[in-house]
Residue frames relative to the residue before (quaternion, step in Angstrom):
aa qw qx qy qz dx dy dz
M 1.0000 0.0000 0.0000 0.0000 0.00 0.00 0.00
P 0.4574 -0.6989 0.4603 0.3006 3.62 -0.72 1.01
D 0.6547 -0.6015 0.3403 0.3063 3.40 -1.22 0.89
V 0.6059 0.5452 -0.3288 0.4771 3.65 1.11 -0.67
I 0.6660 0.4655 -0.3481 0.4675 3.62 0.79 -0.83
Y 0.6100 0.5422 -0.3513 0.4589 3.63 0.98 -0.97
E 0.7119 0.4613 -0.3136 0.4267 3.60 0.64 -0.91
V 0.6277 0.4973 -0.3432 0.4908 3.67 0.97 -0.81
L 0.6605 0.5414 -0.3159 0.4133 3.67 0.74 -0.89
T 0.7096 0.4852 -0.2584 0.4409 3.46 0.83 -1.14
H 0.6838 0.3775 -0.2734 0.5614 3.67 1.29 -0.13
S 0.5407 0.6749 -0.3646 0.3453 3.59 1.10 0.14
S 0.5698 -0.5610 0.4480 0.3999 3.65 -1.10 0.41
I 0.6194 -0.5303 0.4283 0.3894 3.49 -1.34 0.32
E 0.5972 0.5469 -0.3809 0.4462 3.65 1.07 -0.41
I 0.6429 0.5166 -0.3136 0.4707 3.56 0.98 -0.82
V 0.6833 0.4773 -0.2995 0.4643 3.55 0.93 -0.91
G 0.5599 0.6020 -0.3291 0.4645 3.57 1.31 -0.56
K 0.7092 0.4439 -0.2731 0.4749 3.62 0.97 -0.87
F 0.5924 0.5570 -0.3516 0.4639 3.47 1.26 -0.73
K 0.6231 0.5304 -0.3899 0.4224 3.71 0.92 -0.71
L 0.6240 0.5744 -0.3411 0.4054 3.74 1.02 -0.68
L 0.5681 0.6326 -0.4167 0.3216 3.64 1.08 -0.58
S 0.8008 -0.1864 0.1195 0.5565 3.61 0.82 -0.72
M 0.6863 -0.4755 0.3575 0.4184 3.66 -1.25 0.12
E 0.5999 0.5668 -0.3040 0.4759 3.51 1.29 -0.86
C 0.6935 0.4657 -0.2860 0.4695 3.63 0.92 -0.96
N 0.6494 0.5357 -0.2974 0.4504 3.49 1.00 -0.73
K 0.6113 0.5227 -0.2938 0.5164 3.72 1.08 -0.90
F 0.6508 0.5740 -0.2877 0.4052 3.59 0.88 -0.95
T 0.6774 0.4715 -0.2782 0.4914 3.57 0.99 -0.91
Y 0.6893 0.4909 -0.3091 0.4340 3.68 1.11 -0.23
K 0.3959 0.7225 -0.4319 0.3670 3.40 1.47 0.02
F 0.5775 -0.6416 0.4010 0.3067 3.58 -0.96 0.88
T 0.7063 0.5128 -0.2503 0.4190 3.43 1.00 -0.96
F 0.6037 0.5195 -0.3165 0.5153 3.44 1.33 -0.70
M 0.7035 0.4976 -0.3073 0.4037 3.56 0.72 -1.00
K 0.6311 0.5739 -0.2646 0.4498 3.48 1.18 -0.76
L 0.6831 0.4552 -0.2333 0.5212 3.44 1.00 -1.10
H 0.6220 0.5140 -0.3432 0.4808 3.71 0.95 -0.70
S 0.6628 0.5362 -0.2819 0.4402 3.51 0.81 -0.86
Q 0.6931 0.4768 -0.2624 0.4726 3.45 0.97 -0.93
R 0.6716 0.4769 -0.2851 0.4902 3.74 1.13 -0.85
T 0.8338 0.3194 -0.1532 0.4233 3.47 0.73 -0.80
N 0.3711 -0.7792 0.3898 0.3214 3.41 1.59 -0.03
I 0.3783 0.6751 -0.5009 0.3875 3.51 1.21 0.76
V 0.3005 -0.7496 0.5635 0.1741 3.60 -0.90 1.07
F 0.2116 -0.7288 0.6453 0.0875 3.54 -0.96 1.04
R 0.0456 0.8031 -0.5863 0.0953 3.52 -0.52 1.06
F 0.2208 -0.7512 0.6092 0.1256 3.61 -1.31 0.41
F 0.4283 -0.6491 0.5875 0.2239 3.43 -1.21 0.77
I 0.0242 0.7731 -0.6338 0.0054 3.67 -0.73 0.87
Q 0.1110 -0.7841 0.6103 -0.0228 3.45 -0.87 1.03
S 0.0080 -0.8011 0.5941 -0.0726 3.65 -0.61 1.15
M 0.2597 -0.7643 0.5647 0.1716 3.38 -1.33 0.40
I 0.0021 -0.7821 0.6219 -0.0398 3.58 -0.64 1.01
K 0.8396 -0.0613 -0.0052 0.5397 3.50 -0.95 1.17
N 0.7030 -0.5039 0.2687 0.4238 3.65 0.69 1.02
E 0.6462 0.4721 -0.3416 0.4927 3.63 1.08 0.45
Y 0.4531 -0.6733 0.5436 0.2141 3.67 -0.98 1.05
H 0.0393 -0.7631 0.6450 -0.0095 3.30 -1.27 0.87
I 0.1300 -0.8433 0.5194 0.0462 3.55 -0.54 1.03
S 0.0399 0.7928 -0.6079 0.0171 3.64 -0.91 0.79
F 0.2864 -0.7187 0.6051 0.1877 3.54 -1.42 0.29
V 0.0968 -0.8270 0.5532 -0.0238 3.49 -0.49 1.24
S 0.3074 -0.7429 0.5732 0.1585 3.62 -0.90 1.07
I 0.4368 -0.6362 0.5648 0.2925 3.58 -1.15 0.54
D 0.7083 0.4487 -0.2488 0.4848 3.64 1.10 -0.48
T 0.0937 -0.8530 0.5126 0.0279 3.52 -0.09 1.26
S 0.5222 0.6913 -0.3829 0.3206 3.54 1.34 -0.08
K 0.7381 0.3083 -0.1816 0.5719 3.43 1.29 -0.63
P 0.4462 -0.6607 0.5049 0.3308 3.62 -1.05 0.58
H 0.1455 -0.7841 0.6005 0.0592 3.56 -0.97 0.78
P 0.5209 -0.6247 0.4570 0.3600 3.64 -0.86 0.78
E 0.4754 -0.6356 0.5323 0.2945 3.43 -1.18 0.74
M 0.3274 -0.7555 0.5417 0.1691 3.57 -1.08 0.75
S 0.3087 -0.7721 0.5263 0.1775 3.59 -0.63 0.99
F 0.1442 -0.7903 0.5824 0.1243 3.63 -0.90 0.77
D 0.2559 0.8466 -0.4323 0.1759 3.54 1.29 0.34
F 0.6603 0.5315 -0.3180 0.4248 3.51 1.24 -0.51
I 0.5828 0.5682 -0.3666 0.4508 3.53 1.47 -0.21
P 0.5611 -0.6388 0.4169 0.3213 3.58 -0.88 0.90
D 0.5219 -0.6051 0.4552 0.3928 3.62 -1.02 0.27
H 0.8338 0.2194 -0.2219 0.4554 3.53 -1.36 0.57
V 0.4165 0.6815 -0.5096 0.3200 3.51 0.52 1.14
E 0.2367 -0.7504 0.5907 0.1787 3.42 -1.13 0.47
I 0.3198 -0.7173 0.5732 0.2338 3.67 -0.69 1.06
L 0.2298 -0.7787 0.5773 0.0864 3.56 -0.89 1.11
T 0.7968 -0.1293 0.0521 0.5879 3.67 1.00 -0.32
S 0.1445 -0.7450 0.6461 0.0813 3.47 -1.37 0.33
T 0.3128 -0.7332 0.5686 0.2033 3.50 -1.32 0.45
N 0.6916 -0.4685 0.3564 0.4186 3.57 -1.33 0.11
Q 0.6365 0.5072 -0.2844 0.5067 3.55 1.27 -0.49
R 0.4924 -0.6880 0.4088 0.3421 3.59 1.24 0.16
V 0.4457 0.6612 -0.5042 0.3317 3.57 0.97 0.87
L 0.2734 -0.8167 0.4994 0.0945 3.47 -0.75 1.02
L 0.1501 -0.7364 0.6411 0.1559 3.53 -1.18 0.55
Y 0.1449 0.8245 -0.5389 0.0943 3.64 -0.42 0.87
H 0.3863 -0.6984 0.5792 0.1659 3.47 -1.39 0.76
A 0.2539 -0.7398 0.6138 0.1073 3.47 -1.01 0.99
Y 0.3785 -0.7626 0.4745 0.2238 3.64 -0.63 0.95
H 0.6567 0.4256 -0.3440 0.5189 3.59 1.08 -0.46
G 0.8318 0.1174 -0.1319 0.5262 3.46 -0.54 1.26
S 0.3551 -0.7764 0.4702 0.2237 3.57 1.25 0.18
C 0.2905 0.7700 -0.5181 0.2331 3.60 0.81 1.00
Y 0.2657 -0.6939 0.6439 0.1824 3.52 -1.28 0.34
Y 0.0012 -0.7624 0.6469 0.0120 3.59 -1.05 0.87
V 0.2394 -0.6409 0.7031 0.1938 3.33 -1.66 0.39
G 0.0611 0.8355 -0.5427 0.0596 3.57 -0.91 0.94
N 0.1569 -0.7882 0.5813 0.1272 3.50 -1.10 0.33
P 0.3700 -0.7761 0.4703 0.1990 3.56 -0.47 1.37
I 0.5500 0.6173 -0.4087 0.3866 3.62 1.15 -0.51
I 0.8149 0.1897 -0.1348 0.5308 3.64 0.82 -0.89
K 0.4368 -0.7521 0.4290 0.2438 3.50 1.46 0.36
Q 0.5245 0.5662 -0.4710 0.4271 3.52 0.84 1.04
Q 0.0196 0.7848 -0.6138 -0.0832 3.55 -1.28 0.39
Q 0.2376 -0.7716 0.5766 0.1251 3.50 -1.33 0.33
K 0.3864 -0.7146 0.5262 0.2512 3.42 -0.77 0.96
I 0.1145 -0.7828 0.6054 0.0868 3.64 -0.88 0.82
S 0.6033 -0.5869 0.3900 0.3734 3.52 -1.28 0.53
N 0.5699 -0.6040 0.4328 0.3507 3.58 -1.05 0.77
P 0.5081 -0.6360 0.4859 0.3183 3.53 -1.05 0.88
K 0.5263 -0.6390 0.4763 0.2964 3.55 -1.20 0.85
T 0.1951 -0.7935 0.5622 0.1272 3.66 -0.80 0.68
C-alpha cells in the first residue's frame, strides 16, 4: 500500500475506511491488519473492540476486548442479554445476533443502548 494512502486512511473516518474496503479484496484485507487497526484507532480515537464468548462449566461468558490497552475504556455490560445464549455473529456497529437455548429464540441486540429484539426463527 502506498504510504500516502496509508497516511490518509489512518486519519479517516470509519465510513471512509468502510468504502475503501469495498474497492477490492486486497483493500479489505489491509484494513484488518493489526498495525493499521491500532494506528487508526489511536489517530481517530475510534475504539476497536472484539466480542469474545467463552464457555466455562457449561455456562457462556461474554466480554468485549479492545486492541488498544493504552487508553482505559469503559466496561460494557451484557446484563440485558438473557442467560444461556450463544452469540452467532456481530457487526462493526456492535449489533449482535444470538440464540437463546430456552425456547430456542433468536435475538438481535445492541449492548451500547442495552436493547434487544426477538426475531422470528429462520425457516429450516
